C-alpha positions as CSV (number, residue, x, y, z in Angstrom):
1,X,-79.8,23.0,-57.5
2,X,-79.5,20.2,-60.2
3,X,-78.8,21.1,-63.8
4,X,-81.3,20.1,-66.4
5,X,-80.9,16.7,-67.9
6,X,-82.6,17.7,-71.2
7,X,-83.1,21.2,-72.6
8,X,-85.2,21.9,-75.7
9,X,-84.5,25.5,-76.7
10,X,-86.7,27.3,-79.3
11,X,-87.1,24.2,-81.4
12,X,-89.2,24.4,-84.7
13,X,-89.8,21.8,-87.3
14,X,-90.9,22.4,-90.8
15,X,-91.7,19.7,-93.2
16,X,-91.7,20.1,-97.0
17,X,-94.9,18.7,-98.7
18,X,-95.4,17.0,-102.0
19,X,-96.6,20.1,-103.7
20,X,-94.0,22.6,-104.9
21,X,-92.8,24.9,-102.1
22,X,-95.5,23.5,-99.8
23,X,-94.4,23.6,-96.1
24,X,-96.0,22.3,-92.9
25,X,-95.0,23.8,-89.6
26,X,-95.2,20.9,-87.2
27,X,-93.4,22.4,-84.1
28,X,-93.3,26.1,-83.4
29,X,-90.7,27.7,-80.9
30,X,-91.0,24.7,-78.4
31,X,-89.0,25.0,-75.1
32,X,-88.9,22.3,-72.6
33,X,-86.7,21.6,-69.6
34,X,-86.4,18.1,-68.1
35,X,-84.7,17.6,-64.8
36,X,-82.7,14.4,-63.9
37,X,-84.7,11.5,-62.8
38,X,-88.1,13.1,-63.9
39,X,-90.8,11.1,-65.6
40,X,-92.5,13.5,-68.1
41,X,-95.4,12.5,-70.2
42,X,-96.5,14.5,-73.3
43,X,-100.2,14.8,-74.3
44,X,-101.8,16.4,-77.3
45,X,-104.2,16.1,-80.1
46,X,-103.3,13.8,-83.1
47,X,-100.8,15.5,-85.3
48,X,-99.7,18.1,-82.8
49,X,-95.9,17.1,-83.1
50,X,-95.5,14.9,-80.0
51,X,-93.7,12.2,-81.7
52,X,-91.7,14.7,-83.8
53,X,-90.6,16.4,-80.6
54,X,-89.5,13.0,-79.1
55,X,-87.6,12.0,-82.3
56,X,-85.8,15.3,-82.3
57,X,-84.7,14.8,-78.6
58,X,-83.6,11.3,-79.5
59,X,-81.6,12.6,-82.4
60,X,-83.6,10.5,-85.0
61,X,-84.8,13.7,-86.6
62,X,-83.2,17.1,-87.1
63,X,-85.0,20.2,-86.0
64,X,-85.3,23.1,-88.5
65,X,-84.2,25.7,-86.0
66,X,-83.4,25.7,-82.3
67,X,-81.1,23.5,-80.1
68,X,-81.4,20.4,-77.8
69,X,-79.0,20.0,-75.0
70,X,-78.2,16.9,-72.9
71,X,-76.4,17.8,-69.6
72,X,-75.6,21.1,-71.1
73,X,-74.0,19.8,-74.3
74,X,-75.7,20.3,-77.6
75,X,-76.7,17.1,-79.2
76,X,-76.4,16.1,-82.8
77,X,-77.9,12.7,-84.0
78,X,-78.6,9.6,-82.0
79,X,-76.4,8.2,-79.3
80,X,-76.3,5.5,-76.7
81,X,-77.1,7.9,-74.0
82,X,-80.7,8.1,-75.3
83,X,-82.7,4.9,-75.4
84,X,-85.8,4.7,-77.7
85,X,-88.9,2.5,-77.4
86,X,-91.6,2.6,-80.1
87,X,-95.2,1.4,-80.2
88,X,-94.0,-1.2,-82.8
89,X,-91.9,-3.7,-80.8
90,X,-89.0,-3.4,-83.3
91,X,-87.4,-6.7,-82.1
92,X,-85.3,-8.8,-84.4
93,X,-87.4,-11.9,-85.2
94,X,-84.5,-14.2,-85.8
95,X,-83.0,-13.5,-82.3
96,X,-84.2,-14.8,-78.9
97,X,-85.2,-12.7,-76.0
98,X,-81.7,-12.7,-74.5
99,X,-80.0,-12.2,-78.0
100,X,-82.3,-9.2,-78.7
101,X,-81.4,-7.6,-75.3
102,X,-77.7,-8.3,-75.8
103,X,-77.6,-7.0,-79.4
104,X,-76.5,-3.4,-78.6
105,X,-74.0,-4.6,-75.9
106,X,-71.7,-6.2,-78.4
107,X,-70.1,-2.9,-79.3
108,X,-69.2,-2.3,-75.7
109,X,-66.0,-3.4,-74.1
110,X,-67.5,-6.3,-72.3
111,X,-66.6,-9.9,-72.0
112,X,-69.3,-12.5,-73.0
113,X,-69.8,-13.4,-69.4
114,X,-70.3,-9.8,-68.3
115,X,-72.8,-9.3,-71.2
116,X,-74.7,-12.4,-70.1
117,X,-74.9,-11.3,-66.5
118,X,-76.2,-7.9,-67.6
119,X,-78.7,-9.4,-69.9
120,X,-80.1,-11.7,-67.2
121,X,-80.3,-8.8,-64.7
122,X,-82.6,-6.9,-67.2
123,X,-84.5,-10.1,-68.0
124,X,-85.3,-10.3,-64.2
125,X,-86.1,-6.5,-64.1
126,X,-88.8,-6.9,-66.8
127,X,-90.1,-10.1,-65.3
128,X,-89.3,-12.4,-68.3
129,X,-87.3,-15.1,-66.4
130,X,-87.9,-18.5,-68.1
131,X,-88.4,-17.0,-71.6
132,X,-84.7,-16.3,-72.3
133,X,-84.7,-18.6,-75.4
134,X,-88.0,-17.7,-76.8
135,X,-88.3,-15.9,-80.1
136,X,-90.5,-12.7,-80.5
137,X,-93.2,-14.8,-82.4
138,X,-93.7,-17.0,-79.3
139,X,-94.4,-13.9,-77.0
140,X,-97.4,-11.8,-76.4
141,X,-97.5,-8.2,-77.3
142,X,-96.8,-7.2,-73.8
143,X,-93.9,-9.5,-73.4
144,X,-92.4,-8.2,-76.6
145,X,-92.6,-4.7,-75.3
146,X,-90.9,-5.7,-72.1
147,X,-88.0,-7.1,-74.3
148,X,-88.0,-3.8,-76.2
149,X,-87.7,-1.9,-72.8
150,X,-85.0,-4.2,-71.5
151,X,-83.0,-3.8,-74.7
152,X,-83.1,0.0,-74.4
153,X,-82.2,-0.1,-70.7
154,X,-79.3,-2.6,-71.2
155,X,-77.2,0.1,-72.9
156,X,-77.6,2.2,-69.7
157,X,-79.0,5.3,-71.4
158,X,-79.2,8.5,-69.4
159,X,-82.7,9.1,-70.7
160,X,-85.4,6.8,-72.0
161,X,-87.7,8.0,-74.7
162,X,-90.9,6.1,-75.3
163,X,-93.4,6.8,-78.2
164,X,-96.8,5.4,-77.2
165,X,-95.2,2.1,-76.3
166,X,-98.4,0.6,-74.9
167,X,-100.8,1.9,-77.6
168,X,-101.3,-1.4,-79.3
169,X,-102.0,-3.4,-76.1
170,X,-105.2,-4.5,-74.6
171,X,-106.4,-2.6,-71.4
172,X,-105.4,-5.3,-69.0
173,X,-101.9,-5.7,-70.4
174,X,-101.5,-2.0,-70.7
175,X,-102.2,-1.5,-67.1
176,X,-99.6,-4.1,-66.1
177,X,-97.1,-2.5,-68.4
178,X,-97.8,0.9,-66.8
179,X,-97.2,-0.5,-63.3
180,X,-94.0,-2.3,-64.5
181,X,-92.6,0.8,-66.1
182,X,-93.2,2.7,-62.9
183,X,-91.4,0.0,-60.9
184,X,-88.5,0.1,-63.4
185,X,-88.2,3.9,-63.1
186,X,-88.3,3.8,-59.3
187,X,-85.5,1.2,-59.3
188,X,-83.3,2.7,-62.0
189,X,-83.8,6.5,-61.4
190,X,-83.7,7.0,-65.2
191,X,-85.1,10.2,-66.8
192,X,-88.1,9.3,-68.9
193,X,-90.0,11.1,-71.7
194,X,-93.1,9.2,-72.6
195,X,-95.6,10.1,-75.4
196,X,-99.1,9.1,-75.0
197,X,-102.7,10.1,-76.1
198,X,-104.2,8.5,-73.0
199,X,-105.1,11.1,-70.3
200,X,-105.2,8.5,-67.4
201,X,-102.0,6.9,-68.4
202,X,-100.2,10.3,-68.6
203,X,-101.3,11.1,-65.0
204,X,-100.6,7.6,-63.6
205,X,-97.0,7.6,-64.9
206,X,-95.8,11.2,-64.7
207,X,-94.3,13.7,-62.3
208,X,-95.3,16.3,-64.9
209,X,-97.7,16.3,-67.8
210,X,-96.9,18.5,-70.8
211,X,-99.8,19.4,-73.0
212,X,-99.3,20.4,-76.5
213,X,-101.4,22.6,-78.7
214,X,-102.9,21.5,-82.0
215,X,-100.6,21.9,-85.0
216,X,-98.4,23.8,-85.1
217,X,-97.3,22.2,-81.8
218,X,-96.4,24.4,-78.9
219,X,-96.3,23.8,-75.1
220,X,-99.8,24.7,-74.0
221,X,-99.5,23.6,-70.4
222,X,-97.1,22.1,-67.9
223,X,-98.9,20.3,-65.1
224,X,-97.0,19.0,-62.0
225,X,-98.6,15.8,-60.7
226,X,-98.5,15.8,-57.0
227,X,-99.3,12.1,-56.3
228,X,-97.1,10.0,-54.0
229,X,-94.9,7.1,-55.0
230,X,-95.0,4.2,-55.1
231,X,-98.2,4.8,-57.1
232,X,-100.8,2.0,-56.7
233,X,-103.4,1.4,-59.5
234,X,-106.1,2.3,-57.1
235,X,-105.0,5.8,-57.2
236,X,-107.0,6.3,-60.4
237,X,-110.2,6.7,-58.3
238,X,-108.5,9.2,-55.9
239,X,-110.2,12.6,-56.0
240,X,-106.9,14.3,-56.7
241,X,-106.3,12.0,-59.7
242,X,-109.9,12.7,-60.9
243,X,-109.3,16.4,-60.6
244,X,-106.1,16.2,-62.8
245,X,-108.0,14.1,-65.3
246,X,-110.9,16.6,-65.6
247,X,-108.2,19.5,-66.0
248,X,-106.2,17.7,-68.6
249,X,-109.3,16.4,-70.6
250,X,-110.6,20.0,-71.0
251,X,-107.1,21.2,-72.2
252,X,-107.0,18.4,-74.9
253,X,-110.7,19.1,-75.8
254,X,-109.9,22.8,-76.4
255,X,-107.2,22.0,-78.8
256,X,-109.1,19.2,-80.6
257,X,-112.0,21.6,-81.2
258,X,-109.6,24.2,-82.4
259,X,-108.1,21.7,-84.9
260,X,-111.6,20.7,-86.2
261,X,-112.6,24.3,-86.7
262,X,-109.4,25.1,-88.7
263,X,-110.2,22.1,-91.0
264,X,-113.5,23.5,-91.7
């Protein structure tokens, strides 16, 4: 049996507010195990701590208590074995497509020719051949996000962490990006942890969907998605897909109602 790629062990996160001694419990005793090559999506109401959990796994934020392990070793801070992609494209506007993708590779012991070959392999992978010399301002939102994904993959991370990366895209572009990301995952065998608020997106992409409670965030449900790969877009009208959608929508609805009642 394979060992876990990522293990989140009893993680909590407390934020200190502006008022004296005011504290907000964002994550409460969260446990999550991710196996190698899994594609995990996380759903939950707004403010439930989805992004906080992702940032803790990525080493961009420190948990208040608990531990995070990568391949059995406890992690502290960010590292090249975890690639991050955010909703904001986070590209350097003064660099071209190929220069953005190459940026993180300059710290590696590679020749310029090796870096160029690797960059162009990833440009092909995200289907941006012909746009190598373009600057971010010359690209659509979907194309910019493809560059961001290629840049993250170029460092060959063991796990790819994505925080609502398609949230700002129009529906058509979002669908194309979902299909492209699945294709990349199937080719690369990376482990992926993906944050979304979209139920259909979570089912279409994932092997497992994790549902979080309203704040403080905990794991409410862990739903395996038993749908074949490759996964065509038409699967969204499959009765099995629709059953998952109904189940997950009800779980999120319960937590959203709970959050509204607590505000009252």
